[in-house]
DSSP file (Angstrom, degrees, kcal/mol; ACC not computed):
  #  RESIDUE AA STRUCTURE BP1 BP2  ACC     N-H-->O    O-->H-N    N-H-->O    O-->H-N    TCO  KAPPA ALPHA  PHI   PSI    X-CA   Y-CA   Z-CA
    1    1 A M              0   0    0      0, 0.0     2,-0.4     0, 0.0   173,-0.0   0.000 360.0 360.0 360.0 133.3  189.2   71.4   57.6
    2    2 A G        -     0   0    0      2,-0.0   173,-2.4     0, 0.0     2,-0.4  -0.963 360.0-139.9-130.7 148.5  192.7   71.9   58.9
    3    3 A L  E     -A  174   0A   0     -2,-0.4     2,-0.5   171,-0.2   171,-0.2  -0.886  10.9-163.9-105.5 135.7  195.6   74.1   57.9
    4    4 A T  E     -A  173   0A   0    169,-2.5   169,-2.7    -2,-0.4     2,-0.1  -0.979  22.5-127.9-118.2 119.2  199.2   72.8   58.0
    5    5 A Y  E     +A  172   0A   0     -2,-0.5   167,-0.2   167,-0.2     3,-0.1  -0.443  34.2 168.2 -65.0 133.7  201.9   75.5   57.8
    6    6 A L  E     -     0   0A   0    165,-2.8     2,-0.3     1,-0.4   166,-0.2   0.759  51.8 -39.8-114.8 -49.3  204.4   74.7   55.0
    7    7 A S  E     -A  171   0A   0    164,-1.4   164,-3.4     2,-0.0    -1,-0.4  -0.983  44.5-136.0-170.9 171.2  206.7   77.7   54.5
    8    8 A S  E     -A  170   0A   0     -2,-0.3     2,-0.4   162,-0.2   162,-0.2  -0.964   2.3-156.9-139.3 155.1  206.9   81.5   54.3
    9    9 A Q  E     -A  169   0A   0    160,-2.3   160,-2.8    -2,-0.3     2,-0.4  -0.999  11.3-160.3-130.0 133.8  208.6   84.1   52.1
   10   10 A T  E     -A  168   0A   0     -2,-0.4     2,-0.2   158,-0.2   158,-0.2  -0.964  13.1-136.6-118.5 130.9  209.4   87.7   53.3
   11   11 A A  E     +A  167   0A   0    156,-3.3   156,-0.6    -2,-0.4     2,-0.2  -0.587  25.8 169.6 -86.6 144.7  210.0   90.6   51.0
   12   12 A S  E    S-A  166   0A   0     -2,-0.2   154,-0.2   154,-0.2   153,-0.2  -0.655  88.2 -38.3-149.0  88.2  212.7   93.2   51.4
   13   13 A S  E    S+     0   0A   0    152,-1.2     2,-0.3   151,-0.5   152,-0.2   0.932  96.9 168.7  52.8  49.0  212.8   95.2   48.1
   14   14 A S  E     -A  164   0A   0    150,-2.3   150,-3.6     1,-0.1    -1,-0.2  -0.714  43.5-145.6 -96.3 139.9  212.1   91.9   46.3
   15   15 A S  S    S-     0   0    0     -2,-0.3   144,-0.4     1,-0.2     2,-0.3   0.839  83.2 -17.2 -70.5 -31.7  211.1   91.7   42.6
   16   16 A S        -     0   0    0    142,-0.1     2,-0.4   148,-0.1    -1,-0.2  -0.979  56.1-129.1-161.4 166.3  208.9   88.7   43.5
   17   17 A L  E     -I  157   0B   0    140,-2.4   140,-2.6    -2,-0.3     2,-0.4  -0.995  32.6-172.7-123.5 123.7  208.1   86.0   46.0
   18   18 A S  E     -I  156   0B   0     -2,-0.4     2,-0.6   138,-0.2   138,-0.2  -0.915  24.7-157.8-123.4 143.5  208.0   82.5   44.7
   19   19 A F  E     +I  155   0B   0    136,-2.6   136,-1.9    -2,-0.4     4,-0.1  -0.955  22.0 167.3-113.9 107.4  207.1   79.1   46.1
   20   20 A T        +     0   0    0     -2,-0.6     2,-0.3   134,-0.2    -1,-0.1   0.352  60.3  35.4-107.7   3.4  208.8   76.6   43.9
   21   21 A S  S    S+     0   0    0      1,-0.0     3,-0.1     3,-0.0    -1,-0.0  -0.973  91.1  51.5-148.0 162.2  208.4   73.5   46.0
   22   22 A G  S    S+     0   0    0     -2,-0.3     2,-0.8     1,-0.2     4,-0.1   0.331  72.3 113.0  94.2  -7.2  205.8   72.0   48.3
   23   23 A I        +     0   0    0    130,-0.6     2,-0.2     3,-0.1    -1,-0.2  -0.872  46.7 111.2 -99.7 107.9  202.8   72.3   46.0
   24   24 A D  S >  S-     0   0    0     -2,-0.8     3,-0.7    -3,-0.1    93,-0.3  -0.704  83.7 -62.5-153.3-160.0  201.8   68.7   45.2
   25   25 A S  T 3  S+     0   0    0      1,-0.2    -2,-0.1    -2,-0.2    90,-0.0   0.354 100.8  96.7 -84.8   7.2  199.1   66.1   45.7
   26   26 A T  T 3  S+     0   0    0     -4,-0.1     2,-0.3     2,-0.0    -1,-0.2   0.866  87.2  38.0 -63.0 -36.7  199.6   66.0   49.5
   27   27 A Y  S <  S-     0   0    0     -3,-0.7   148,-0.2     1,-0.1     3,-0.1  -0.841  71.7-133.8-121.1 153.5  196.8   68.5   50.2
   28   28 A D  S    S-     0   0    0    146,-1.4    87,-2.8    -2,-0.3     2,-0.3   0.808  92.5  -0.4 -70.2 -31.6  193.3   69.1   48.7
   29   29 A A  E     -CB 114 174A   0    145,-1.2   145,-2.9    85,-0.2     2,-0.4  -0.955  65.8-135.1-151.9 165.1  194.0   72.9   48.5
   30   30 A Y  E     -CB 113 173A   0     83,-2.4    83,-2.7    -2,-0.3     2,-0.4  -0.994  13.3-155.6-129.2 135.2  196.7   75.4   49.3
   31   31 A E  E     -CB 112 172A   0    141,-2.3   141,-2.8    -2,-0.4     2,-0.5  -0.912   1.6-162.6-111.0 139.4  196.2   78.8   51.0
   32   32 A F  E     -CB 111 171A   0     79,-2.8    79,-2.3    -2,-0.4     2,-0.7  -0.967   6.4-162.2-120.4 112.1  198.6   81.7   50.7
   33   33 A H  E     -CB 110 170A   0    137,-2.4   137,-2.5    -2,-0.5     2,-0.5  -0.850   5.7-163.8 -96.6 112.7  198.1   84.3   53.4
   34   34 A F  E     -CB 109 169A   0     75,-2.2    75,-2.5    -2,-0.7     2,-0.5  -0.875   8.3-164.8-102.3 129.2  199.7   87.6   52.3
   35   35 A V  E     - B   0 168A   0    133,-3.0   133,-1.8    -2,-0.5    73,-0.2  -0.949  58.4 -19.3-125.7 123.0  200.3   90.0   55.2
   36   36 A N  E    S-     0   0A   0     -2,-0.5     2,-0.3   131,-0.2    72,-0.2   0.895  72.9-170.3  50.8  50.7  201.0   93.7   55.1
   37   37 A M  E     -C  107   0A   0     70,-3.1    70,-1.4   130,-0.1   130,-0.2  -0.576   4.5-174.4 -72.6 130.1  202.2   93.7   51.4
   38   38 A H  E     - B   0 166A   0    128,-2.7   128,-1.7    -2,-0.3   127,-1.6  -0.988  14.0-139.6-134.3 122.0  203.8   97.1   50.7
   39   39 A P  E     - B   0 164A   0      0, 0.0   125,-0.2     0, 0.0   123,-0.1  -0.436  13.2-136.5 -81.7 155.1  205.0   98.3   47.3
   40   40 A A  S    S+     0   0    0    123,-2.3     2,-0.4   121,-0.1   124,-0.1   0.820  98.8  46.6 -72.3 -31.8  208.1  100.2   46.6
   41   41 A T  S >  S-     0   0    0    122,-0.5     3,-0.6   120,-0.3    58,-0.1  -0.936  96.1-114.8-113.6 133.2  206.1  102.4   44.2
   42   42 A G  T 3  S+     0   0    0     -2,-0.4    58,-0.3     1,-0.2    -2,-0.1  -0.304  91.4  31.7 -68.8 147.9  202.7  103.7   45.1
   43   43 A G  T 3  S+     0   0    0     56,-1.2    57,-0.2     1,-0.3    -1,-0.2   0.676  84.6 134.8  85.4  19.4  199.5  102.7   43.4
   44   44 A E  B <   -L   99   0C   0     55,-1.6    55,-3.5    -3,-0.6     2,-0.3  -0.614  44.9-136.0-100.4 162.4  200.5   99.1   42.5
   45   45 A R        -     0   0    0     53,-0.2   115,-1.9    -2,-0.2     2,-0.4  -0.889  18.6-117.3-115.8 144.8  198.6   95.8   42.9
   46   46 A L  E     -J  159   0B   0     51,-0.4    49,-3.6    -2,-0.3    50,-1.1  -0.699  43.0-178.2 -77.6 131.5  199.8   92.5   44.3
   47   47 A T  E     -JK 158  94B   0    111,-3.1   111,-1.7    -2,-0.4     2,-0.3  -0.811  11.3-164.4-127.8 165.8  199.5   89.9   41.4
   48   48 A F  E     +JK 157  93B   0     45,-1.6    45,-2.9    -2,-0.3     2,-0.3  -0.980   9.2 179.8-148.8 162.8  200.1   86.2   41.0
   49   49 A Q  E     -J  156   0B   0    107,-1.6   107,-2.5    -2,-0.3     2,-0.3  -0.961  13.3-150.8-156.0 152.9  200.6   83.4   38.4
   50   50 A M  E     +J  155   0B   0     -2,-0.3     8,-0.9   105,-0.2     2,-0.3  -0.841  17.7 162.8-124.0 162.6  201.2   79.7   38.6
   51   51 A D  E     -J  154   0B   0    103,-1.8   103,-2.1    -2,-0.3   102,-1.6  -0.954  45.5-113.0-161.5-177.9  202.9   77.1   36.4
   52   52 A S  S    S-     0   0    0     -2,-0.3    99,-0.1   100,-0.3   100,-0.1   0.051  87.0 -64.7-111.8  21.8  204.4   73.6   36.2
   53   53 A G  S    S+     0   0    0    101,-0.1    99,-0.0     0, 0.0   -33,-0.0   0.619 111.7 101.6 108.0  18.2  208.0   74.8   35.7
   54   54 A S  S    S-     0   0    0      0, 0.0    -3,-0.0     0, 0.0     0, 0.0   0.046  98.1 -62.0-130.4  29.6  207.7   76.5   32.4
   55   55 A G        -     0   0    0      1,-0.1    -4,-0.1     3,-0.0    -5,-0.0   0.728  66.0 -89.9 110.1  21.1  207.5   80.3   32.8
   56   56 A Y  S    S+     0   0    0      1,-0.1    -5,-0.2    -7,-0.1    -1,-0.1   0.890  88.1 116.9  46.4  59.7  204.5   81.6   34.7
   57   57 A A        +     0   0    0     -7,-0.2     2,-0.3     2,-0.0    -1,-0.1  -0.131  31.4 156.3-145.8  42.5  202.1   82.0   31.8
   58   58 A T        -     0   0    0     -8,-0.9    -8,-0.1     1,-0.1     2,-0.1  -0.547  48.9-108.9 -75.2 135.1  199.3   79.5   32.5
   59   59 A T        +     0   0    0     -2,-0.3    88,-2.5    88,-0.2     2,-0.3  -0.414  47.6 172.7 -66.1 132.2  196.0   80.4   30.8
   60   60 A M  E     -ED  89 146A   0     29,-2.9    29,-2.1    86,-0.3     2,-0.4  -0.971  29.8-149.5-141.0 156.8  193.3   81.6   33.2
   61   61 A T  E     + D   0 145A   0     84,-2.1    84,-2.2    -2,-0.3     2,-0.3  -0.997  32.2 171.6-123.2 132.3  189.8   83.0   33.3
   62   62 A T  E     - D   0 144A   0     24,-2.6    24,-0.4    -2,-0.4     2,-0.3  -0.857  25.7-152.3-139.3 166.0  189.0   85.3   36.2
   63   63 A T  E     - D   0 143A   0     80,-2.4    80,-1.8    -2,-0.3     2,-0.3  -0.963  15.1-169.1-137.6 155.8  186.5   87.8   37.7
   64   64 A N  E     + D   0 142A   0     -2,-0.3    17,-3.0    78,-0.2     2,-0.3  -0.982  11.9 161.5-152.0 130.1  187.1   90.7   40.1
   65   65 A F  E     -FD  80 141A   0     76,-2.2    76,-3.2    -2,-0.3     2,-0.3  -0.977  13.3-163.1-143.4 161.7  184.9   93.0   42.2
   66   66 A L  E     -FD  79 140A   0     13,-2.5    13,-3.1    -2,-0.3     2,-0.4  -0.983  13.1-151.3-142.7 154.0  185.5   95.3   45.1
   67   67 A S  E     -FD  78 139A   0     72,-2.2    72,-3.2    -2,-0.3     2,-0.3  -0.961  25.2-176.5-117.4 143.6  183.7   97.1   47.8
   68   68 A E  E     -FD  77 138A   0      9,-2.5     9,-2.1    -2,-0.4     2,-0.3  -0.977  15.7-169.7-142.8 155.1  185.3  100.3   49.2
   69   69 A H  E     -FD  76 137A   0     68,-1.8    68,-2.1    -2,-0.3     7,-0.2  -0.983  23.8-126.3-145.7 131.2  184.6  102.9   51.9
   70   70 A A  E >   - D   0 136A   0      5,-2.7     3,-1.7    -2,-0.3    66,-0.3  -0.514  18.0-129.0 -76.8 143.0  186.3  106.3   52.4
   71   71 A E  T 3  S+     0   0    0     64,-3.2    -1,-0.1     1,-0.3    65,-0.1   0.851 111.7  49.8 -57.4 -36.3  187.8  107.0   55.8
   72   72 A N  T 3  S-     0   0    0     63,-0.4    -1,-0.3     1,-0.0    64,-0.1   0.333 113.6-119.1 -88.6   8.5  185.9  110.3   55.9
   73   73 A D  S <  S+     0   0    0     -3,-1.7    -2,-0.1     2,-0.2     3,-0.1   0.687  76.3 128.9  64.9  21.1  182.6  108.6   55.0
   74   74 A S  S    S+     0   0    0      1,-0.2     2,-0.3    -5,-0.0    -1,-0.1   0.714  73.3   7.6 -79.8 -20.2  182.4  110.7   51.8
   75   75 A S        +     0   0    0     -5,-0.1    -5,-2.7     2,-0.0     2,-0.3  -0.996  52.7 179.9-158.3 156.4  181.8  107.7   49.5
   76   76 A A  E     +F   69   0A   0     -2,-0.3     2,-0.3    -7,-0.2    -7,-0.2  -0.965  17.6 168.5-152.8 146.4  181.2  104.0   49.4
   77   77 A S  E     -F   68   0A   0     -9,-2.1    -9,-2.5    -2,-0.3     2,-0.4  -0.990  32.7-142.3-157.4 162.8  180.8  101.7   46.5
   78   78 A L  E     -F   67   0A   0     -2,-0.3     2,-0.4   -11,-0.2   -11,-0.2  -0.992  33.8-177.6-128.2 121.2  180.5   98.1   45.1
   79   79 A V  E     -F   66   0A   0    -13,-3.1   -13,-2.5    -2,-0.4     2,-0.5  -0.976  28.0-143.3-133.4 128.3  182.2   97.8   41.7
   80   80 A Y  E     -F   65   0A   0     -2,-0.4     2,-0.9   -15,-0.2   -15,-0.3  -0.780  25.4-147.2 -81.2 130.3  182.6   95.0   39.2
   81   81 A R    >   +     0   0    0    -17,-3.0     3,-1.5    -2,-0.5     4,-0.2  -0.726  28.1 168.7-109.8  84.4  186.1   95.4   37.7
   82   82 A T  G >  S+     0   0    0     -2,-0.9     3,-1.4     1,-0.3    -1,-0.2   0.812  77.2  65.8 -62.4 -29.1  186.2   94.3   34.1
   83   83 A I  G 3  S+     0   0    0      1,-0.3    -1,-0.3    -3,-0.2    -2,-0.1   0.712 103.7  46.0 -66.6 -19.5  189.6   95.9   33.7
   84   84 A R  G <  S+     0   0    0     -3,-1.5    -1,-0.3   -20,-0.2    -2,-0.2   0.299  95.0  99.3-106.2   7.9  191.1   93.4   36.1
   85   85 A D    <   -     0   0    0     -3,-1.4     2,-0.4    -4,-0.2   -22,-0.2  -0.533  56.8-153.1 -87.0 158.6  189.4   90.3   34.6
   86   86 A Q        -     0   0    0    -24,-0.4   -24,-2.6    -2,-0.2     2,-0.5  -0.996   7.6-162.4-129.8 140.7  191.0   87.8   32.2
   87   87 A A  S    S-     0   0    0     -2,-0.4   -26,-0.2   -26,-0.2    -2,-0.0  -0.886  87.1 -29.8-120.2  96.4  189.3   85.7   29.6
   88   88 A Q  S    S+     0   0    0     -2,-0.5   -27,-0.2   -28,-0.4     2,-0.2   0.893 102.7 154.7  59.5  42.4  191.7   83.0   28.7
   89   89 A G  B     -E   60   0A   0    -29,-2.1   -29,-2.9     1,-0.1    -1,-0.2  -0.504  44.3-153.7 -95.5 167.1  194.6   85.3   29.5
   90   90 A T        +     0   0    0    -31,-0.2   -32,-0.1    -2,-0.2     3,-0.1   0.242  57.4 112.9-122.6   9.2  198.2   84.5   30.6
   91   91 A S  S    S-     0   0    0      1,-0.1     2,-0.2   -31,-0.1    -2,-0.1  -0.264  81.3 -84.7 -75.5 167.0  199.0   87.7   32.5
   92   92 A Y        -     0   0    0    -43,-0.1   -43,-0.2   -45,-0.1    -1,-0.1  -0.562  49.0-125.3 -67.7 137.5  199.6   87.8   36.2
   93   93 A Q  E     -K   48   0B   0    -45,-2.9   -45,-1.6    -2,-0.2     2,-0.2  -0.770  16.9-124.5 -92.0 124.8  196.2   88.2   38.0
   94   94 A P  E     -K   47   0B   0      0, 0.0   -47,-0.3     0, 0.0     3,-0.1  -0.469  25.2-179.0 -65.0 136.0  195.7   91.2   40.4
   95   95 A L        +     0   0    0    -49,-3.6     2,-0.3    -2,-0.2   -48,-0.2   0.594  66.4  35.4-105.5 -20.8  194.6   90.1   43.9
   96   96 A T  S    S-     0   0    0    -50,-1.1     3,-0.1     1,-0.1     2,-0.1  -0.809  78.1-114.7-127.0 166.1  194.4   93.6   45.4
   97   97 A G  S    S-     0   0    0     -2,-0.3   -51,-0.4     1,-0.2     2,-0.2  -0.115  72.1 -43.0 -78.5-168.0  193.4   97.1   44.4
   98   98 A N        -     0   0    0    -53,-0.1     2,-0.5   -55,-0.1   -53,-0.2  -0.426  56.6-158.1 -65.3 127.6  196.0   99.8   44.3
   99   99 A I  B     -L   44   0C   0    -55,-3.5   -55,-1.6    -2,-0.2   -56,-1.2  -0.942  11.0-146.7-106.0 124.2  198.3   99.8   47.3
  100  100 A W        -     0   0    0     -2,-0.5   -58,-0.1   -58,-0.3    32,-0.1  -0.447  13.5-127.3 -87.1 164.6  200.0  103.1   48.0
  101  101 A N        +     0   0    0     -2,-0.1   -59,-0.1   -63,-0.1    -1,-0.1   0.101  61.7 128.5-105.0  23.4  203.5  103.4   49.5
  102  102 A N  S >  S-     0   0    0      1,-0.1     3,-1.8     2,-0.0    -2,-0.0  -0.388  76.5-103.9 -66.9 158.6  202.7  105.7   52.4
  103  103 A S  T 3  S+     0   0    0      1,-0.3    -1,-0.1    -2,-0.1    -2,-0.0   0.749 119.9  44.0 -62.0 -24.6  204.1  104.3   55.7
  104  104 A D  T 3  S+     0   0    0      2,-0.0     2,-0.4     0, 0.0    -1,-0.3   0.233  93.3 100.1-105.2  15.4  200.6  103.2   56.9
  105  105 A D    <   +     0   0    0     -3,-1.8     2,-0.3    -5,-0.1    28,-0.2  -0.824  41.5 134.4-103.4 138.8  199.4  101.7   53.6
  106  106 A S  E     - G   0 132A   0     26,-1.6    26,-2.4    -2,-0.4     2,-0.4  -0.975  40.0-126.6-165.8 172.6  199.4   97.9   52.9
  107  107 A G  E     +CG  37 131A   0    -70,-1.4   -70,-3.1    -2,-0.3     2,-0.3  -0.997  23.4 175.5-132.9 139.3  197.4   95.0   51.6
  108  108 A S  E     + G   0 130A   0     22,-2.5    22,-3.4    -2,-0.4     2,-0.3  -0.976  17.4 117.5-139.3 151.8  196.6   91.7   53.3
  109  109 A G  E     -CG  34 129A   0    -75,-2.5   -75,-2.2    -2,-0.3     2,-0.4  -0.987  49.0 -88.0 176.4-168.4  194.4   88.7   52.3
  110  110 A V  E     -CG  33 128A   0     18,-2.3    18,-1.8    -2,-0.3     2,-0.5  -0.998  20.2-165.4-134.7 130.4  194.1   85.0   51.4
  111  111 A L  E     -CG  32 127A   0    -79,-2.3   -79,-2.8    -2,-0.4     2,-0.5  -0.971  10.7-164.6-111.1 128.0  194.4   83.2   48.1
  112  112 A T  E     -CG  31 126A   0     14,-3.1    14,-2.0    -2,-0.5     2,-0.5  -0.967   3.2-167.1-115.6 128.1  193.1   79.6   48.0
  113  113 A V  E     -CG  30 125A   0    -83,-2.7   -83,-2.4    -2,-0.5     2,-0.5  -0.965  15.3-143.7-114.2 126.3  194.1   77.3   45.1
  114  114 A Y  E     -C   29   0A   0     10,-2.8    10,-0.4    -2,-0.5   -85,-0.2  -0.786  66.7 -22.0 -99.4 128.0  192.1   74.1   44.8
  115  115 A Q    >   +     0   0    0    -87,-2.8     3,-1.6    -2,-0.5    -1,-0.2   0.875  67.6 174.5  47.1  55.3  193.6   70.8   43.7
  116  116 A P  T 3  S+     0   0    0      0, 0.0    36,-3.4     0, 0.0    -1,-0.1   0.714  75.0  54.6 -64.7 -19.1  196.6   72.3   41.8
  117  117 A S  T 3  S+     0   0    0    -93,-0.3    34,-0.2    34,-0.3   -92,-0.1   0.424  77.6 126.5 -95.0   2.8  198.1   68.8   41.2
  118  118 A S    <   -     0   0    0     -3,-1.6    34,-0.1     1,-0.1     5,-0.0  -0.338  40.9-168.7 -61.2 136.1  195.0   67.4   39.5
  119  119 A S  S    S+     0   0    0     32,-0.1    -1,-0.1    31,-0.1    30,-0.1   0.224  84.7  50.7-105.7  11.9  195.6   65.8   36.1
  120  120 A T  S    S+     0   0    0      1,-0.1     2,-0.2    28,-0.1    30,-0.1   0.741 107.3  38.7-111.7 -42.1  191.9   65.6   35.4
  121  121 A Y  S    S-     0   0    0     -6,-0.1    -1,-0.1    28,-0.1    27,-0.1  -0.670  81.0 -99.5-116.2 163.4  190.3   69.0   36.1
  122  122 A V        -     0   0    0     -2,-0.2     2,-0.6    25,-0.1    25,-0.2  -0.297  46.7-108.1 -67.5 166.3  191.1   72.7   35.7
  123  123 A K  E     - H   0 146A   0     23,-1.7    23,-2.8    25,-0.2     2,-0.2  -0.899  32.2-157.8-108.3 113.3  192.4   74.4   38.9
  124  124 A H  E     - H   0 145A   0     -2,-0.6   -10,-2.8   -10,-0.4     2,-0.3  -0.508  11.3-176.6 -85.7 154.4  190.0   76.8   40.6
  125  125 A F  E     -GH 113 144A   0     19,-2.4    19,-2.1   -12,-0.2     2,-0.3  -0.992  10.4-169.5-148.3 154.0  191.1   79.7   42.9
  126  126 A T  E     -GH 112 143A   0    -14,-2.0   -14,-3.1    -2,-0.3     2,-0.3  -0.968   7.1-173.9-137.5 153.5  189.5   82.3   45.1
  127  127 A S  E     -GH 111 142A   0     15,-2.4    15,-2.3    -2,-0.3     2,-0.4  -0.991  12.4-172.0-150.3 141.7  190.9   85.3   46.9
  128  128 A V  E     +GH 110 141A   0    -18,-1.8   -18,-2.3    -2,-0.3     2,-0.3  -0.997  20.4 170.2-129.9 129.2  189.7   88.0   49.4
  129  129 A A  E     -GH 109 140A   0     11,-2.3    11,-3.1    -2,-0.4     2,-0.4  -0.979  22.2-148.5-139.8 150.4  192.0   90.9   50.2
  130  130 A N  E     -GH 108 139A   0    -22,-3.4   -22,-2.5    -2,-0.3     2,-0.5  -0.973   9.4-166.4-120.3 136.0  191.8   94.2   52.0
  131  131 A V  E     -GH 107 138A   0      7,-2.8     7,-2.8    -2,-0.4     2,-0.5  -0.981   1.7-167.7-119.1 128.6  193.8   97.3   51.1
  132  132 A S  E     +GH 106 137A   0    -26,-2.4   -26,-1.6    -2,-0.5     2,-0.2  -0.961  39.6  83.1-114.0 133.6  194.1  100.2   53.4
  133  133 A G  E >   + H   0 136A   0      3,-2.4     3,-1.7    -2,-0.5   -28,-0.1  -0.768  56.1  51.2 154.0 161.6  195.5  103.4   52.2
  134  134 A N  T 3  S-     0   0    0      1,-0.3     3,-0.1    -2,-0.2   -29,-0.0   0.790 127.2 -56.5  55.7  30.8  195.0  106.7   50.4
  135  135 A G  T 3  S+     0   0    0      1,-0.2   -64,-3.2   -65,-0.1   -63,-0.4   0.578 117.9  93.1  84.3   9.8  192.0  107.4   52.6
  136  136 A F  E <   -DH  70 133A   0     -3,-1.7    -3,-2.4   -66,-0.3     2,-0.5  -0.912  61.1-144.9-133.3 157.9  190.1  104.2   51.7
  137  137 A S  E     -DH  69 132A   0    -68,-2.1   -68,-1.8    -2,-0.3     2,-0.4  -0.996  28.2-172.3-116.4 120.6  189.5  100.6   52.8
  138  138 A D  E     -DH  68 131A   0     -7,-2.8    -7,-2.8    -2,-0.5     2,-0.6  -0.947  14.0-160.6-116.1 131.4  189.0   98.4   49.8
  139  139 A Q  E     -DH  67 130A   0    -72,-3.2   -72,-2.2    -2,-0.4     2,-0.4  -0.963  15.3-161.2-110.6 121.2  188.0   94.7   49.9
  140  140 A N  E     -DH  66 129A   0    -11,-3.1   -11,-2.3    -2,-0.6     2,-0.5  -0.854   6.5-164.8-107.2 133.0  188.9   92.9   46.7
  141  141 A H  E     +DH  65 128A   0    -76,-3.2   -76,-2.2    -2,-0.4     2,-0.4  -0.974  12.0 174.9-118.2 126.7  187.3   89.6   45.6
  142  142 A V  E     +DH  64 127A   0    -15,-2.3   -15,-2.4    -2,-0.5     2,-0.3  -0.990   3.0 165.2-131.2 138.5  188.9   87.5   42.8
  143  143 A A  E     +DH  63 126A   0    -80,-1.8   -80,-2.4    -2,-0.4     2,-0.3  -0.979  14.9 115.5-146.3 158.0  188.0   84.1   41.5
  144  144 A G  E     -DH  62 125A   0    -19,-2.1   -19,-2.4    -2,-0.3     2,-0.3  -0.989  43.8-101.6 172.3-166.3  188.8   82.1   38.5
  145  145 A Y  E     -DH  61 124A   0    -84,-2.2   -84,-2.1    -2,-0.3     2,-0.6  -0.997  19.4-123.8-148.2 149.2  190.4   79.0   37.1
  146  146 A F  E     -DH  60 123A   0    -23,-2.8     2,-2.0    -2,-0.3   -23,-1.7  -0.844  30.1-136.3 -87.8 123.9  193.6   77.9   35.4
  147  147 A N        +     0   0    0    -88,-2.5     2,-0.3    -2,-0.6   -88,-0.2  -0.474  67.0  97.0 -87.5  69.5  192.5   76.2   32.1
  148  148 A T        -     0   0    0     -2,-2.0   -25,-0.2     2,-0.1    -2,-0.1  -0.991  58.8-154.1-150.9 148.5  194.9   73.3   32.2
  149  149 A T  S    S+     0   0    0     -2,-0.3     2,-0.2   -30,-0.1   -28,-0.1   0.305  70.5 105.3-102.0   6.3  194.8   69.7   33.3
  150  150 A S  S    S-     0   0    0      1,-0.1   -32,-0.1   -30,-0.1     2,-0.1  -0.607  85.2 -98.7 -80.1 146.6  198.5   69.7   33.9
  151  151 A A        -     0   0    0     -2,-0.2     2,-0.6   -34,-0.2   -34,-0.3  -0.436  30.8-143.3 -64.2 134.7  199.7   69.8   37.6
  152  152 A L        +     0   0    0    -36,-3.4  -100,-0.3    -2,-0.1   -34,-0.1  -0.917  28.1 166.3-101.8 122.8  200.6   73.3   38.7
  153  153 A T        +     0   0    0   -102,-1.6  -130,-0.6    -2,-0.6     2,-0.3   0.446  53.1  51.4-119.4  -4.2  203.6   73.1   41.1
  154  154 A R  E     - J   0  51B   0   -103,-2.1  -103,-1.8  -132,-0.1     2,-0.3  -0.975  54.6-166.8-138.2 150.3  204.9   76.6   41.5
  155  155 A I  E     -IJ  19  50B   0   -136,-1.9  -136,-2.6    -2,-0.3     2,-0.4  -0.996   3.9-164.6-137.8 143.5  203.4   80.0   42.3
  156  156 A D  E     -IJ  18  49B   0   -107,-2.5  -107,-1.6    -2,-0.3     2,-0.4  -0.991   0.3-165.4-131.8 135.6  204.9   83.5   41.9
  157  157 A F  E     +IJ  17  48B   0   -140,-2.6  -140,-2.4    -2,-0.4     2,-0.3  -0.951  20.3 151.2-117.7 138.1  203.7   86.8   43.5
  158  158 A K  E     - J   0  47B   0   -111,-1.7  -111,-3.1    -2,-0.4  -142,-0.1  -0.977  44.9 -95.3-155.7 165.0  204.8   90.3   42.4
  159  159 A M  E     - J   0  46B   0      3,-0.5  -113,-0.2  -144,-0.4     3,-0.1  -0.474  40.2-111.1 -77.7 156.7  203.6   93.9   42.2
  160  160 A S  S    S+     0   0    0   -115,-1.9     2,-0.3     1,-0.2    -1,-0.1   0.769 103.7   0.7 -60.7 -24.6  202.0   95.1   39.0
  161  161 A S  S    S+     0   0    0   -116,-0.2  -120,-0.3  -120,-0.1    -1,-0.2  -0.940 118.8   7.0-159.2 144.0  205.1   97.3   38.6
  162  162 A G  S    S-     0   0    0     -2,-0.3    -3,-0.5    -3,-0.1     2,-0.1  -0.172  92.4 -41.3  78.0-173.9  208.2   97.7   40.7
  163  163 A N        -     0   0    0     -5,-0.1  -123,-2.3    -3,-0.1     2,-0.8  -0.391  47.5-111.0 -88.9 162.5  209.4   95.8   43.8
  164  164 A I  E     -AB  14  39A   0   -150,-3.6  -150,-2.3  -125,-0.2  -151,-0.5  -0.871  31.5-166.8 -86.8 110.1  207.6   94.4   46.8
  165  165 A D  E     -     0   0A   0   -127,-1.6  -152,-1.2    -2,-0.8     2,-0.3   0.909  62.7 -17.4 -68.3 -43.3  209.1   96.7   49.5
  166  166 A A  E    S+AB  12  38A   0   -128,-1.7  -128,-2.7  -154,-0.2    -1,-0.2  -0.968  79.5 100.3-157.4 164.6  207.9   94.6   52.5
  167  167 A G  E     -A   11   0A   0   -156,-0.6  -156,-3.3    -2,-0.3     2,-0.4  -0.494  46.5-115.4 131.8 162.0  205.4   91.9   53.5
  168  168 A T  E     -AB  10  35A   0   -133,-1.8  -133,-3.0  -158,-0.2     2,-0.5  -0.979  12.2-158.7-131.6 142.3  205.2   88.2   54.1
  169  169 A I  E     -AB   9  34A   0   -160,-2.8  -160,-2.3    -2,-0.4     2,-0.4  -0.990  10.4-161.9-121.5 126.0  203.4   85.4   52.4
  170  170 A H  E     -AB   8  33A   0   -137,-2.5  -137,-2.4    -2,-0.5     2,-0.5  -0.884   6.9-148.3-106.7 136.4  202.7   82.2   54.3
  171  171 A M  E     -AB   7  32A   0   -164,-3.4  -165,-2.8    -2,-0.4  -164,-1.4  -0.911  18.2-179.4-107.3 130.4  201.8   78.9   52.5
  172  172 A Y  E     -AB   5  31A   0   -141,-2.8  -141,-2.3    -2,-0.5     2,-0.4  -0.955  23.7-133.5-125.8 144.4  199.5   76.4   54.1
  173  173 A G  E     -AB   4  30A   0   -169,-2.7  -169,-2.5    -2,-0.3     2,-0.5  -0.806  21.6-146.6 -90.3 140.0  198.2   73.0   53.0
  174  174 A V  E      AB   3  29A   0   -145,-2.9  -146,-1.4    -2,-0.4  -145,-1.2  -0.931 360.0 360.0-111.1 125.6  194.4   72.5   53.5
  175  175 A S              0   0    0   -173,-2.4  -172,-0.1    -2,-0.5    -1,-0.1   0.357 360.0 360.0-127.6 360.0  193.1   69.0   54.4
């Protein structure tokens, strides 16, 4: 398996970061590495949605769980998050837990989308992300599929509310 760098988007008080070209049948999968994502407003989550050029509302079914550990060792847990799941929903899917806007808080991870240009099968995706902040380290796991056989050619990332204050997302082709 090899990664080919394709492009990057860097936030600076951005409402969203979008990749509107470069997602096609060239690669078997695409990885999006999001690095030090920081919200303008504390307690927001990094989210995403894909489409084929018609408004970022593709139907998806997802699952979400997280493990967390407090910096002071006062608590640790593994939690299935039904509130962050979708069952044939069209909303933006959270990839992280709450990211606070303190100067040392951020979220980083990898989203992989498999065969987004297939005209035969639904499009599966997986994501693992870590959020540090507010006294915790949270590892978030998200998986699901877009319930369409249409090619998905664009992806959009945004915070659950407010702007992305800072952070970079790199897009790679996987072969």
